C-alpha positions as CSV (number, residue, x, y, z in Angstrom):
1,X,0.1,0.0,0.0
2,X,1.2,3.4,-0.9
3,X,1.9,6.3,1.6
4,X,-1.0,8.5,1.9
5,X,0.6,11.9,1.0
6,X,-2.2,14.1,-0.2
7,X,-2.5,17.3,2.0
8,X,-5.9,17.2,1.9
9,X,-5.6,14.0,4.0
10,X,-3.7,15.3,6.4
11,X,-5.0,15.6,10.3
12,X,-5.8,19.6,10.7
13,X,-2.8,20.4,13.6
14,X,-0.2,18.9,10.9
15,X,-1.6,20.6,7.5
16,X,0.3,23.7,8.2
17,X,3.7,24.8,9.9
18,X,2.9,25.4,13.9
19,X,5.5,25.9,16.6
20,X,4.5,24.8,19.8
21,X,5.5,23.8,23.3
22,X,6.3,21.1,25.4
23,X,5.1,22.0,28.9
24,X,3.5,19.2,30.9
25,X,0.9,19.9,33.6
26,X,2.9,18.9,36.4
27,X,5.4,21.4,35.7
28,X,3.0,24.6,35.8
29,X,3.4,26.8,38.8
30,X,0.4,25.4,40.4
31,X,0.3,26.4,44.3
32,X,-0.6,22.9,46.0
33,X,3.1,21.3,44.9
34,X,2.1,20.1,42.0
35,X,0.7,21.8,38.5
36,X,-2.8,21.1,37.6
37,X,-5.6,22.2,35.6
38,X,-6.5,25.4,37.3
39,X,-5.6,29.3,36.6
40,X,-1.6,28.5,36.1
41,X,-2.7,26.1,33.0
42,X,-5.1,29.0,32.0
43,X,-2.7,31.5,32.0
44,X,-0.2,29.0,30.4
45,X,-2.2,28.3,27.3
46,X,-2.7,32.6,27.1
47,X,0.9,33.0,27.0
48,X,1.2,30.5,23.6
49,X,-1.2,32.2,22.1
50,X,0.8,35.5,22.2
51,X,3.9,33.9,21.9
52,X,2.2,32.1,18.4
53,X,2.3,28.3,20.1
54,X,-0.3,27.0,18.2
55,X,0.1,23.5,19.6
56,X,0.8,22.6,23.9
57,X,2.3,19.5,24.1
58,X,1.8,17.2,27.2
59,X,3.1,13.9,28.9
60,X,0.5,11.4,29.6
61,X,-2.2,12.8,32.2
62,X,-2.9,9.8,33.9
63,X,-2.7,8.5,37.3
64,X,1.1,8.4,37.8
65,X,2.5,5.0,38.5
66,X,5.7,3.6,39.8
67,X,7.9,6.5,40.2
68,X,5.7,9.1,39.6
69,X,5.9,8.4,36.3
70,X,3.5,9.7,33.4
71,X,4.5,6.2,31.5
72,X,3.5,4.3,33.6
73,X,0.3,5.1,34.5
74,X,-2.1,3.2,36.3
75,X,-5.1,3.7,34.3
76,X,-5.2,4.1,30.6
77,X,-8.7,6.3,30.9
78,X,-8.7,7.8,34.0
79,X,-7.2,11.1,34.7
80,X,-4.9,11.8,37.5
81,X,-6.5,13.2,40.5
82,X,-3.4,15.4,41.6
83,X,-4.2,17.7,38.3
84,X,-7.4,18.8,40.0
85,X,-7.4,22.2,41.2
86,X,-8.3,23.5,44.4
87,X,-8.9,26.7,43.0
88,X,-11.4,25.6,40.7
89,X,-13.0,24.0,43.6
90,X,-13.4,26.8,45.9
91,X,-15.0,29.0,42.9
92,X,-17.8,26.1,42.5
93,X,-18.4,26.7,46.1
94,X,-17.2,22.6,47.1
95,X,-14.0,24.3,49.5
96,X,-13.5,27.7,51.1
97,X,-10.5,30.1,50.6
98,X,-9.7,29.2,54.4
99,X,-9.5,25.2,53.9
100,X,-6.8,25.7,51.4
101,X,-3.8,26.9,54.2
102,X,-2.0,24.2,55.5
103,X,-3.4,22.7,58.8
104,X,-0.7,21.9,61.3
105,X,1.4,19.1,61.1
106,X,0.8,19.2,57.4
107,X,3.3,19.3,54.6
108,X,4.3,22.5,53.1
109,X,3.4,23.1,49.4
110,X,3.6,25.8,47.2
111,X,3.9,26.8,43.4
112,X,7.4,26.9,43.8
113,X,10.0,24.5,43.7
114,X,10.3,20.8,42.4
115,X,7.2,18.8,42.4
116,X,6.8,17.1,45.7
117,X,4.0,14.4,44.6
118,X,4.3,12.6,48.3
119,X,3.4,16.0,50.0
120,X,0.8,17.4,47.5
121,X,-0.7,13.9,47.7
122,X,-0.9,14.2,51.1
123,X,-1.8,17.7,51.0
124,X,-4.8,17.6,48.3
125,X,-6.6,14.1,48.6
126,X,-8.4,15.3,52.2
127,X,-9.4,18.2,50.3
128,X,-10.9,16.5,47.2
129,X,-12.5,14.2,49.8
130,X,-14.1,17.1,51.7
131,X,-14.8,18.9,47.7
132,X,-16.9,15.4,47.3
133,X,-18.9,15.9,50.4
134,X,-20.0,19.1,50.2
135,X,-20.8,18.6,46.4
136,X,-23.3,16.2,48.1
137,X,-24.7,18.5,50.0
138,X,-25.0,21.0,47.6
139,X,-27.1,18.4,45.2
140,X,-28.6,16.2,48.2
141,X,-27.0,13.4,47.2
142,X,-24.7,12.0,43.9
143,X,-25.8,14.9,41.0
144,X,-27.8,13.7,38.1
145,X,-25.0,14.9,35.5
146,X,-22.4,12.4,37.4
147,X,-24.2,9.3,37.0
148,X,-24.9,10.6,33.5
149,X,-20.6,10.5,33.3
150,X,-21.1,7.2,35.1
151,X,-23.0,5.4,32.2
152,X,-21.2,7.3,29.5
153,X,-17.7,5.5,30.3
154,X,-19.5,2.4,32.1
155,X,-16.6,0.4,30.1
156,X,-14.2,1.7,32.2
157,X,-15.0,3.5,35.2
158,X,-15.9,0.2,37.6
159,X,-12.9,-1.1,36.7
160,X,-11.1,1.8,37.7
161,X,-13.0,2.4,40.9
162,X,-12.4,-1.1,42.1
163,X,-8.2,-0.1,41.8
164,X,-8.4,2.8,42.9
165,X,-10.1,1.4,46.4
166,X,-7.8,-1.4,46.6
167,X,-5.0,1.0,47.1
168,X,-3.4,1.7,50.5
169,X,-5.6,4.9,52.4
170,X,-8.2,5.1,49.6
171,X,-11.4,5.8,49.9
172,X,-13.6,3.0,50.1
173,X,-16.8,4.7,48.3
174,X,-16.3,4.4,44.8
175,X,-18.7,7.1,43.7
176,X,-16.1,9.2,45.5
177,X,-14.1,8.1,42.6
178,X,-16.5,8.6,40.1
179,X,-16.9,12.1,41.4
180,X,-13.0,12.6,40.9
181,X,-12.9,11.5,37.6
182,X,-16.0,13.3,36.7
183,X,-14.3,16.7,38.2
184,X,-11.1,16.5,36.3
185,X,-13.3,15.8,33.5
186,X,-14.9,19.1,34.4
187,X,-12.0,20.9,34.7
188,X,-10.2,19.3,31.6
189,X,-13.0,20.6,29.2
190,X,-12.8,24.3,30.9
191,X,-9.2,24.1,29.7
192,X,-10.1,22.5,26.6
193,X,-12.3,25.3,26.0
194,X,-9.7,27.9,27.0
195,X,-7.5,26.4,24.7
196,X,-9.9,26.0,21.4
197,X,-10.7,30.2,22.2
198,X,-7.2,30.9,22.1
199,X,-6.8,28.1,18.7
200,X,-3.9,26.4,21.0
201,X,-4.4,22.9,20.1
202,X,-3.6,20.4,22.7
203,X,-1.1,17.4,21.7
204,X,-1.4,14.3,24.2
205,X,1.1,11.5,24.5
206,X,0.0,7.0,24.9
207,X,2.5,4.5,25.9
208,X,2.2,1.9,23.6
209,X,2.6,-0.2,27.1
210,X,1.2,-0.3,30.5
211,X,2.6,-1.4,33.9
212,X,1.5,-4.6,35.8
213,X,-0.2,-2.5,38.6
214,X,-2.9,-1.1,36.9
215,X,-6.4,-0.7,36.4
216,X,-6.0,-1.7,32.3
217,X,-4.1,-5.3,33.3
218,X,-6.2,-5.4,36.6
219,X,-9.9,-5.6,34.4
220,X,-8.3,-7.0,31.5
221,X,-6.3,-10.1,32.5
222,X,-6.5,-12.0,29.3
223,X,-5.7,-9.1,27.3
224,X,-1.7,-9.8,28.8
225,X,1.2,-12.2,29.1
226,X,0.5,-13.1,32.4
227,X,1.1,-16.6,34.3
228,X,-1.2,-18.4,36.2
229,X,-0.3,-16.7,39.3
230,X,-0.5,-13.3,37.5
231,X,2.7,-12.3,37.1
232,X,4.1,-11.3,33.6
233,X,5.4,-14.5,31.6
234,X,7.8,-11.6,29.8
235,X,8.1,-7.5,30.4
236,X,8.8,-5.3,28.1
237,X,12.3,-2.6,27.9
238,X,14.8,-2.2,25.2
239,X,18.4,-3.4,25.0
240,X,21.6,-1.7,25.9
241,X,21.6,2.0,24.6
242,X,23.1,5.3,24.7
243,X,21.4,5.7,28.3
244,X,22.1,2.7,29.6
245,X,24.2,-0.4,29.3
246,X,22.4,-2.2,30.9
247,X,19.5,-1.6,28.5
248,X,16.3,-0.4,29.7
249,X,13.7,-2.8,31.7
250,X,10.7,-0.9,31.8
251,X,8.7,-4.1,33.5
252,X,5.4,-3.6,32.1
253,X,3.6,-7.0,30.4
254,X,3.8,-7.9,26.7
255,X,0.4,-8.3,25.1
256,X,-1.2,-11.1,24.1
257,X,-1.7,-10.0,20.5
258,X,-4.2,-12.9,19.9
259,X,-7.1,-12.1,22.5
260,X,-7.0,-8.5,21.1
261,X,-7.2,-10.1,17.9
262,X,-10.2,-12.4,19.0
263,X,-11.4,-8.8,20.2
264,X,-11.1,-7.0,17.2
265,X,-8.5,-4.8,18.9
266,X,-12.0,-3.3,20.9
267,X,-9.7,-2.0,23.6
268,X,-7.0,-0.3,21.7
269,X,-10.0,1.4,20.4
270,X,-11.3,2.7,23.5
271,X,-8.2,3.6,24.4
272,X,-7.5,6.4,21.5
273,X,-10.4,7.3,21.2
274,X,-11.1,8.1,25.0
275,X,-7.4,10.4,24.3
276,X,-8.4,11.8,20.8
277,X,-11.7,12.8,23.4
278,X,-9.3,14.8,25.1
279,X,-6.5,15.8,22.9
280,X,-6.6,17.1,19.1
281,X,-3.8,14.8,18.3
282,X,-1.5,12.0,19.9
283,X,1.9,11.2,20.0
284,X,2.1,7.7,20.1
285,X,5.1,6.5,22.0
286,X,7.4,3.9,21.0
287,X,5.8,3.6,17.5
288,X,8.8,0.8,17.4
289,X,6.8,-1.6,19.7
290,X,4.1,-1.7,16.5
291,X,7.0,-3.8,14.4
292,X,8.3,-5.6,16.8
293,X,8.9,-5.7,21.1
294,X,11.5,-6.6,23.0
295,X,10.9,-9.3,25.0
296,X,13.1,-10.2,28.5
297,X,12.3,-13.2,31.2
298,X,10.0,-12.0,33.8
299,X,12.4,-12.6,36.0
300,X,15.0,-11.1,34.6
301,X,16.8,-8.2,36.5
302,X,18.1,-6.6,33.4
303,X,17.2,-6.2,30.2
304,X,20.9,-7.3,28.3
305,X,18.9,-10.0,27.5
306,X,15.6,-10.3,25.2
307,X,14.4,-11.0,21.9
308,X,12.8,-8.9,19.4
309,X,9.0,-10.4,18.4
310,X,6.8,-9.1,15.6
311,X,3.3,-7.2,16.8
312,X,0.4,-6.5,14.1
313,X,0.5,-3.0,14.5
314,X,-0.7,-2.7,11.0
315,X,-3.8,-4.7,12.1
316,X,-4.3,-2.5,15.0
317,X,-3.7,0.6,13.2
318,X,-6.5,-0.4,10.8
319,X,-9.2,-1.4,12.9
320,X,-8.3,2.0,15.3
321,X,-8.8,3.8,12.0
322,X,-12.0,2.1,10.7
323,X,-13.4,3.0,14.4
324,X,-11.7,6.4,14.4
325,X,-11.7,7.8,11.0
326,X,-8.3,9.4,10.3
327,X,-6.0,9.3,12.9
328,X,-4.3,12.5,14.1
329,X,-0.6,10.8,15.7
330,X,2.6,11.5,15.9
331,X,5.0,8.5,15.4
332,X,7.5,8.5,18.2
333,X,10.2,6.3,15.6
334,X,13.2,7.3,17.6
335,X,15.6,4.6,18.9
336,X,15.6,0.8,17.0
337,X,13.7,2.0,13.5
338,X,14.4,-0.6,10.8
339,X,12.8,0.2,7.3
340,X,9.8,-1.8,8.7
341,X,8.6,0.6,11.2
342,X,9.3,3.8,8.7
343,X,6.8,1.4,6.4
344,X,3.9,1.2,8.6
345,X,4.3,4.9,9.7
346,X,4.2,6.0,5.7
347,X,1.3,3.4,5.2
348,X,-0.6,5.7,7.8
349,X,0.7,8.5,7.0
350,X,1.7,9.2,10.4
351,X,4.5,12.5,11.0
352,X,7.6,11.1,12.7
353,X,10.0,13.0,15.1
354,X,13.3,14.2,14.4
355,X,15.4,15.7,17.1
356,X,17.8,18.2,16.4
357,X,20.7,17.6,19.4
358,X,21.0,14.2,16.7
359,X,21.8,16.5,14.2
360,X,25.8,16.8,15.0
361,X,27.6,13.8,16.6
362,X,28.8,13.2,12.3
363,X,28.6,14.6,9.1
364,X,25.7,14.7,7.3
365,X,23.1,13.3,9.9
366,X,19.0,13.6,8.5
367,X,18.2,14.9,12.0
368,X,20.1,18.5,10.7
369,X,17.2,21.2,10.6
370,X,17.8,21.8,6.5
371,X,16.9,17.7,5.7
372,X,13.5,17.3,7.8
373,X,10.8,15.7,5.8
374,X,7.6,17.8,5.8
375,X,5.9,15.0,7.4
376,X,7.5,15.2,11.0
377,X,7.6,16.8,14.2
378,X,10.7,18.5,15.1
379,X,12.3,18.7,18.5
380,X,15.4,20.0,20.1
381,X,15.2,17.4,22.4
382,X,12.2,15.4,23.7
383,X,11.4,14.9,27.8
384,X,14.1,12.2,27.9
385,X,17.2,13.9,26.9
386,X,19.2,17.0,28.3
387,X,18.0,20.5,27.7
388,X,19.9,22.2,25.3
389,X,22.4,24.0,27.8
390,X,23.0,20.5,29.0
391,X,23.7,19.2,26.3
392,X,25.7,21.6,25.0
393,X,28.2,21.6,27.9
394,X,28.5,17.7,27.7
395,X,29.0,17.8,23.9
396,X,31.8,17.2,22.3
397,X,35.0,19.6,20.7
398,X,34.0,18.2,17.1
399,X,30.2,18.2,17.9
400,X,30.7,21.9,19.3
401,X,32.3,23.4,15.9
402,X,29.2,21.3,13.8
403,X,26.9,23.2,15.9
404,X,28.4,26.9,15.6
405,X,29.4,26.5,12.1
406,X,25.7,25.4,11.5
407,X,23.7,27.9,13.5
408,X,26.8,30.3,11.6
409,X,27.6,31.6,15.5
410,X,29.6,34.5,15.4
411,X,30.2,34.4,18.8
412,X,30.6,31.6,21.8
413,X,27.2,30.2,22.8
414,X,28.5,29.8,26.3
415,X,25.4,32.7,27.4
416,X,22.5,30.3,28.2
417,X,20.1,32.0,26.5
418,X,22.3,32.8,23.4
419,X,22.3,29.3,22.6
420,X,19.1,27.7,23.7
421,X,17.9,31.0,21.4
422,X,20.1,29.4,18.4
423,X,18.5,26.0,18.9
424,X,14.8,27.0,18.8
425,X,15.5,29.0,15.7
426,X,17.3,26.0,13.9
427,X,14.2,24.5,14.8
428,X,12.0,26.5,14.3
429,X,13.4,27.1,10.2
430,X,13.2,23.0,9.8
431,X,11.0,22.1,7.3
432,X,9.2,20.1,9.0
433,X,5.4,21.3,9.1
434,X,5.3,21.2,13.6
435,X,8.3,22.3,15.4
436,X,7.9,21.9,19.4
437,X,10.3,22.8,22.2
438,X,10.0,22.2,25.3
439,X,9.6,24.8,27.9
440,X,13.1,24.3,29.4
441,X,14.9,25.6,26.1
442,X,12.4,28.7,26.0
443,X,13.9,29.6,29.1
444,X,17.7,28.8,28.7
445,X,17.6,26.4,31.6
446,X,20.5,23.8,32.7
447,X,20.5,20.0,32.9
448,X,18.7,20.5,36.2
449,X,15.5,21.5,34.4
450,X,15.9,18.0,33.2
451,X,12.5,16.1,33.2
452,X,13.9,12.4,33.4
453,X,17.1,10.5,32.6
454,X,15.9,6.6,31.0
455,X,16.7,4.1,33.5
456,X,17.0,6.3,36.7
457,X,14.3,5.6,38.8
458,X,14.2,8.1,41.2
459,X,14.2,11.7,41.5
460,X,12.2,12.2,37.8
461,X,9.5,13.3,36.6
462,X,9.8,16.6,39.0
463,X,10.6,20.0,37.1
464,X,8.2,22.7,37.6
465,X,8.5,26.0,36.4
466,X,9.0,29.0,38.2
467,X,5.9,31.3,38.9
468,X,7.9,34.6,37.5
469,X,9.4,32.3,34.2
470,X,6.5,33.2,31.8
471,X,7.3,37.4,32.5
472,X,11.0,36.6,31.5
473,X,10.4,35.5,27.9
474,X,9.3,38.4,25.4
475,X,6.3,36.8,24.2
476,X,6.3,39.3,21.1
477,X,9.9,38.5,20.1
478,X,9.0,34.8,20.6
479,X,6.0,35.5,18.5
480,X,7.6,37.0,15.7
481,X,10.3,34.3,15.3
482,X,7.0,31.7,14.9
483,X,6.0,34.0,11.8
484,X,9.8,34.6,10.5
485,X,9.6,31.1,10.0
486,X,6.5,31.0,8.5
487,X,4.9,29.4,11.2
488,X,2.1,31.5,12.0
């Protein structure tokens, strides 16, 4: 089958040149220890519009799992409860302003510093429960709209409630957990409407695998390769690479593809449809896994030994496309990309990804911005990479010289803002229809602002933007750069 290359077939988000910013919700400077869907998110959406950023990319927004990783979400359908804004609950009349002040013995939380997931959870959880009780008093029971939400999402909500109630210290009231998801969706809809009004499109992220400790596996065990005791027969990961000499042992159970085929890929269809209900487009993490996946023994301690096995990605994407229509997906085609991976991406007309950071380690790299194809999304780096300043400081001398020559640097690039700005400009000048820059690079931050180091399980996913960060950026100048590179 030939690639679908007609311009009319391209989803709207990829049909013209756009500039965007990568910033996860957790990285917003909300006042209670972690970013959320409240005023800080709405302010950021307004900033995106003023700075010419017509795409806001986030990481997965599901309930965080092991290590507080958004890529180990405990549900493919639920939203992270900590992303519910207490400030918006005050506006709803479900909490008092005074209740947002910490009580004696409670952890200190603020809008500053790295995310403290534990403190944020300890602070927010009792206030969410109080808001739920206030909601019940206000509506004299369970609101009819909540029951309608429950019926609309009956395919996954019961399983999520069972999983949520099984967690240590969780409320035993299933209606509470339904209310949390209802409130998450209500606040999400407010932000989505704001972004739509500002012509800012939302780009989400779907991890290809799900963790063992999740509502997905608990509620659908037949879809995964588990033994009789419920443990994974084989787990996911990647072999040794530039991030780790022992490989990356992700530890997710592999799919039992025969069962997915038998059900017509119904779970995948529901998963993608639910994500597209929230976002304008989706990035598919580890797209390579739709062609082949690395299988590691369920008892292995590292990913050194494993086997690549074929996966039915073409069948899956065909089924999803038949159910959902033309797929506005970005294929994260990084890593062990084979001709078969490229062929699958092109068959479904999906843009891939190019990382400018990768372009200068040798001559004539296809990651050079000037060599990017139209149908890709150009980035300096992703959430798994260092910031541009951190990248530069670890760059070999020869690669530094190539980069300086490429950007035409007449002066040293040691100044953080100068260096980061040169990388942003190089990315914007790419032929790629979409160019997305991490917020850390807009701000010229060093490696202390890195979001994640693959293979390192501790102290990841914590970076948060300073409360006054946006005031330090000239949105007008940024907008001019966007217009100058025809990303309007």
